[in-house]
C-alpha positions in Angstrom: 49.9 19.7 50.3 48.1 20.6 47.0 44.9 22.6 47.4 42.1 22.6 44.8 42.6 25.3 42.2 39.6 27.7 42.2 39.3 27.6 38.5 39.3 23.8 38.5 36.6 23.8 41.2 34.5 26.2 39.2 34.8 24.0 36.1 33.5 21.0 38.0 30.6 23.1 39.3 29.8 23.9 35.7 29.8 20.2 34.7 27.6 19.4 37.7 25.2 22.2 36.7 24.9 20.9 33.1 24.3 17.3 34.4 21.6 18.7 36.7 20.0 20.6 33.8 19.8 17.3 31.9 18.5 15.3 34.9 14.8 15.9 34.6 14.4 15.1 30.9 16.7 12.1 31.4 14.5 10.8 34.2 11.5 11.3 32.0 13.2 9.5 29.2 14.2 6.6 31.4 10.6 6.3 32.5 9.5 6.2 28.8 12.1 3.5 28.0 11.0 1.5 31.0 7.3 1.9 29.9 8.2 0.6 26.5 10.3 -2.3 27.8 7.7 -3.4 30.2 5.0 -3.7 27.6 2.8 -1.0 29.1 -0.7 -0.7 27.8 -1.2 1.5 24.8 -2.8 4.9 25.6 -3.4 8.0 23.5 -0.4 9.6 25.3 2.1 6.8 24.5 0.6 5.2 21.4 3.3 6.6 19.0 6.1 5.3 21.2 4.6 1.9 21.8 3.9 1.4 18.1 7.3 2.7 16.9 9.7 2.4 19.9 13.1 2.4 18.2 13.3 6.1 17.3 12.4 7.3 20.8 14.7 4.8 22.5 17.6 5.8 20.3 16.8 9.5 21.0 16.7 9.0 24.7 19.8 7.0 24.9 21.7 9.3 22.6 20.5 12.4 24.5 21.7 10.8 27.8 25.2 10.1 26.4 25.4 13.5 24.7 24.4 15.5 27.7 26.7 13.6 30.1 29.8 13.4 27.9 29.3 17.0 26.7 29.2 18.3 30.2 32.9 17.4 30.5 34.1 18.1 27.0 33.9 21.9 27.4 36.0 22.2 30.6 39.3 23.8 29.5 41.4 22.3 32.4 40.1 18.8 31.9 40.6 19.1 28.2 44.2 20.1 28.6 45.0 17.4 31.2 43.1 14.6 29.3 43.3 15.7 25.7 43.4 12.0 24.5 40.2 11.4 26.3 38.7 14.6 24.9 39.4 13.4 21.3 38.3 9.8 21.9 35.0 10.9 23.6 34.3 13.5 20.9 34.9 11.2 18.0 33.3 8.0 19.3 30.7 9.2 21.8 29.7 12.8 21.5 29.5 13.2 17.7 27.7 9.9 17.0 25.3 10.5 19.9 24.6 14.1 18.7 23.8 12.9 15.2 21.5 10.3 16.6 19.7 12.9 18.8 19.3 15.3 15.9 18.3 12.8 13.3 15.8 10.9 15.5 14.3 14.2 16.6 13.7 15.2 13.0 12.3 11.8 12.2 9.9 11.8 15.2 8.7 15.3 14.3 8.0 14.2 10.7 6.4 10.8 11.4 4.9 10.6 14.9 1.3 11.6 15.5 1.9 14.3 18.0 -0.6 16.3 20.2 -2.1 19.3 18.5 -0.1 21.7 20.6 3.2 20.2 19.3 2.1 20.4 15.7 2.3 23.4 13.4 4.6 26.1 14.7 6.2 23.9 17.3 7.0 21.3 14.7 8.6 24.0 12.6 10.8 25.0 15.5 11.8 21.4 16.0 12.8 21.1 12.4 14.9 24.3 12.6 16.6 23.2 15.9 17.3 19.7 14.7 18.6 20.8 11.4 20.9 23.5 13.0 22.2 21.0 15.6 23.2 18.5 12.8 24.7 21.4 10.8 26.7 22.7 13.8 28.1 19.2 14.5 29.1 18.9 10.9 30.8 22.3 11.0 32.6 21.4 14.2 33.9 18.2 12.7 35.1 20.1 9.6 36.8 22.7 11.7 38.8 20.2 13.7 39.8 18.4 10.5 41.4 21.7 9.4 42.9 22.2 12.9 40.8 25.3 13.6 40.2 24.4 17.2 38.5 27.6 18.3 35.9 27.2 15.5 35.5 23.6 16.4 34.8 24.4 20.1 32.4 27.2 19.1 30.3 25.0 16.8 30.2 22.2 19.3 29.1 24.5 22.1 26.3 25.7 19.8 25.1 22.2 19.1 25.3 21.2 22.7 23.3 24.3 23.8 20.5 23.3 21.4 20.5 19.7 22.5 20.2 20.9 26.2 17.1 22.8 25.3 14.9 20.0 26.8 16.4 20.8 30.2 15.8 24.5 30.0 12.3 23.9 28.7 11.5 22.2 32.0 12.1 25.6 33.6 10.3 27.6 30.9 7.2 25.4 30.8 7.1 23.6 34.2 6.0 26.5 36.5 3.3 27.7 34.0 2.0 24.1 33.7 1.6 23.8 37.5 0.0 27.2 37.8 -2.2 27.4 34.7 -2.5 23.8 33.3 -1.7 22.6 29.8 -0.9 25.5 27.4 -2.6 26.3 24.1 -0.6 26.1 20.9 0.8 29.7 21.2 2.0 29.4 24.7 3.4 26.0 24.0 5.4 27.6 21.2 6.6 30.4 23.4 7.7 28.0 26.2 9.5 25.6 23.9 11.3 28.4 21.9 12.2 30.2 25.0 14.3 27.2 26.2 16.2 27.0 22.9 16.7 30.8 22.6 18.0 31.1 26.2 20.5 28.3 25.6 21.6 29.7 22.2 22.2 33.2 23.7 24.1 31.6 26.6 26.2 29.7 24.1 27.1 32.9 22.2 28.1 34.5 25.5 30.4 31.6 26.3 31.9 31.8 22.8 32.5 35.5 23.2 34.3 35.0 26.5 36.5 32.3 24.8 37.3 34.6 22.0 38.2 37.4 24.4 40.4 35.0 26.4 42.2 33.9 23.3 43.0 37.4 22.3 44.2 38.3 25.8 48.1 38.4 26.0 49.5 35.6 28.1 51.2 36.6 31.3 54.6 35.3 32.1 55.3 34.3 35.6 58.5 35.4 37.3 
């Protein structure tokens, strides 16, 4: 009888962790979509979404697809066993969803009337992160077109890490919000940037491990 391979079990735990990280912002996004669809009364907190719902709906749906599909794209074992699915999902789901997330994020930052704490420096961070995410996706597509699969994976990991910032930001801002209330502009910037920076550093650690594994000589079984 076959027993689960430890590496395969670890990979599925990683996927579950990524989905869990995306869960809270996904629930919040689903609530926002439901609020818009039900014709909720306009308030200062939701006026920008009620007046211009399409960008935020596209952003939420795109982020949900991107986070769920991406959670499985980076599992080496699954990629080897289901390479056809990996290519199909990347081409027709992950890349389009990632572009939608990045583009709508930039659009909402530029057009929506956001709270004062999300204006100024936080808006600059959003522009930087959204621009980098789109650039990383473009570089990843270019890399796979020239069959540089390591570079392709590295760029896509970087893009995914930035997109998952919303999940990490729940951890960097949630406890402080509960303990101290709504932050001022400076603490809002620190909390938001911390989520993106943590994810970016983790992505570089993962890429470094992939690079070391690629350089390691293969062992030949007896």
